N, C-alpha and C positions, 0 to 999 in steps of 0.2 A: 461398563461394557468389559466381557471377559479379557483378561491377559491373555488366554492360549492364544497360540495362532490358528485362524481359520480364514475364509473366504473373503470376510467384510474386513480382516486385521491385515490384508498385503499392502504393500507401500501403492501408494495412490500417483498414477503418472499424473504429466501437467492435463492430459485429457479428461482426467477424473475432477478437475478441481470448478467449481461452481461459480457462477459471475464473472467467467473471464471469456477473454476470446482464445481460441487456440492458438497453441503456440507457432502454428503454420500459417497464420493469418496474412502473411506477405508471400505468397506464391512464388514471385520473382525472384526473392531473398533466399527462400528456402530452396529453390532449383540451384542459384549459383553456390551456396555452400551448405555443405552439411549440416544437420540439425543438431549439433554439438549440445544447444543449451537443451534439447528434450533430456539428452545423459546428464545433465547435471543436476535437474529438477528431480530427475527418477534417482540421483544419488543422494540427493538432499533426503529424497522420502524414505529411501533404504534405508540411511543413516538414523533417521528420526524413529524410525520403527522400534530400535533399540534404544536408543537416547533417551525417549521420550517414556521409558518405564522402567529406567533402574532405579533405586532405593534413592540415591541423592537426588533426583530429578523429583519423584516423588514428596522428598522430605521440603525441598523448596518450595513444590506447589502450595503443600499443606501449612506453611507459614505465610506464605502470601494469603490463601484462603482464609483465613482464622480472621485477617482484616476487613473483609468484605463480605458482607451478608448470602448476595446471590451467588458470588465464588464458591463460599462456603457450603450453600447447601447444594452445590455441584459436586464439590470435591470432598466434602468431608460429613454431607447428609445431614438429616436431621433427626428428630426422637421417631416420627412415625415415616421415614422414607429414608433408605438407604442411597449412597451418593453414587450418581450415575457416571462419573468421570473422576474414577479413583486416581489416573495417573495423568500427568500432560499429554501423551498422546489421546488418550480418550477424550481430553479437553478439548483439542486442537480440533480433532475430528467433531465432537460435537457444534463446535465453533463453523466449520463448514457447511454442515448439514442443515445451517440456517435458513428458513424460508418464510416469507412475509414480512410483513413490516415489524410485528412485535419480537420473531425470534431474531431477525437481524439489528433491530435497535439492541437486545440482551446481548447478542454477540459483539458489538461495537462497543456495550458497556464493559466487557470482559478485556477488552483491548485496551480500554482506558485505564481500567484497575491495573493492567499488567505492567503499563507503561508507567504509572504511577509508582510501582513497587520493583520498577526493573533493578535499582541500586540494592536491593536487598541480596540478590543474590544473581550471579553472572548467568545462571540458566535460567533465569526470568527472560534475560533479552534473546536467548535461543530460543525461547518458547515463542516468542513474539515474532521472531524472523520466521519461525516455522508458518505462522499463525497467517502471515503477511504474503506469503507465495501467491496465493492465487491474484492478489492485487497485484503484485508485482510483476506478474505473467502479463496482468494488462496493462502494465505501464510500458515493459517490453514492446508489447503488441502495438500500443499508440506511438511508440517510437521507432515503430517498424524497425525492431530488435539492434537499433543502432547502425543503418543503413547511412553511410555517408560520415560515419565517425571514424576515431582512430582503430576501432577493435577490429580484430582478425574476423571475426564471426559472430553467429548468434551467441553460442557459448561464451564469449570472452566478454560479451557486451552483460550478459545475465551474471557471470562473477561481478561484473562493474556496479551491476545493479545491487546484489547481495552486499558488497563490499561498504557501498554507500547507506546500506540500510541500518549494517551494524553503526557507522558512525554518527549516523542521525539519533539512534537508539542512545547512543552513549552519551552526546549533546543533551537531549531531552529527557534523560533517565530521571526520576522522580517528580516530573511535571504532570499536573492534572488538566489534563486537556479533554474537554466535553467531546469534541470532534476528533478523537485521536487517530482513526483510521484515516479519516480524509486529510487530517493534516500531515501524517506518517507518509502517505501515498505521495501526497501534493508536494511535500519538500523533497522529496526523494526523484520525483520526476522532474521538478524544477531543476534540480542539480544536475542529471543527465542531460537534460536539455541544453544547459547552459553549454555543456562540455560538446554537445554537437553542434551549438552554435559556433561555438569557437573552432571546433575540426573545419568546419564548413569554409571560413572566414581564410583559416590558414590556406586551405586548398584554394581558394579563388587567389587569395595574395599572392602565391607561387606561381600560379597560372596567369598571373596578371590581368584578370577580368575586373576586378574592381580597383579602379582608378581611385586614390586618395583615400582609401578603406581608413586609414589613420585619422583623418579629418573625419568622416563620416561614417556613423555604426550604421550597421545592416539595416533596413528600413524596417523587417517584421520584430528584430527584438528592439528597435527604440520604439515601435508603437506598443509594444506588450508594456514595456517601460512605463511610457506615460500613462496607459491606463491604471498600472498598477499604483503608480502616484498618484492619479486623481481619487483611485478608491482609498487609499488612505487618507488623503484629505477629507473625502465625505463622510469617512468614518469619524473623524475628529469632529466634523462639524455636525455630528450627529445621526447619520446613517446607521438604522441597524445592523448589529454585527451579522444576524443570519443572511442579510441582503447581499452584504459585500464579501461573504464568504460564497454563496453562490455564485455572484458574478465571475468574483476572482478565479475559481476552479474551473468555471466553464468558459470563460473568454481568456483569459491568461493560461491556465493549465491545460485547458482542450477538453474536459469533462464534458461527456454527454449528462444529459438530466436522468438518463436510465443508469447510468454508473453511479450518479451520484446517490441516486436513491439506493442502489444493491451496497453500496460503500458503508452511507450512512446508516441505514434501515427507515428513513427520511420518506413519505409517500411522495409519490411524483408531482400531485396535486400540489400539494403545499409547496415542493421547491418552485415549481412552474410558477406560482405566486410572489415567492418572493424573488425570483427572478425579474420578472414583470413589473414588480414594485420596484427593484433596485434599478432598473432601467429607467424608470420614469423620474427618480431622483438623479439619475446621471445626464439625462436630457434636459431636465428641468431649466 
């Protein structure tokens, strides 16, 4: 991709991101508060437009690319083909254009490689954050942009999402995760959801609407906890890892099969098969 600034190189707003719900998917929330989260996403895109092309960022990417054949083909090229993604900016744009199972699996593999190599250079984690923005928009939409939580508006909630993403990347740096995209977004979503639970419990406690809350946890969270424990026990008893992951992602984290397919690059039919097989094991 050329590095000169042209029409296709303009920073992309949240409305251009594939495989996510629009950032204003919660009409009531957007009317009640200004869409400051849009400005934050556009600010990140504008910053990335330049940060993703600096000589230091290119050097960091080339060093990582030398350790993975597929990433190397994209970044370093081959004897017969020039490199299509010479800069981190180009690589993230390439990943976001992925369509269909094959391309999405390839993009998911790149996230796996970048997570595994995130400790090599701090910029690799920055690249991962930018690559995950479409997924973070989806997480924010699924959590209704923090409605009912301690955040002032959607912008503050999205900033919390980004901050949590940095924390998770710091903790998981160097890990080799076959389902890196799903694992990362699931961990981020789960942490923010816990904060929402806590905020709602505190609000209910202060209003006196949950008598005996200290003795009895919120039913919804308790149900999710029990299901999580059950899935862990079944996994220890030999239940297939793929089946456990699909059930956990759908029933605990709230992802739809379509969302899982978009994030992992897996065929929907295969995901439905794993879900149904897992359900049979749970109900056996």
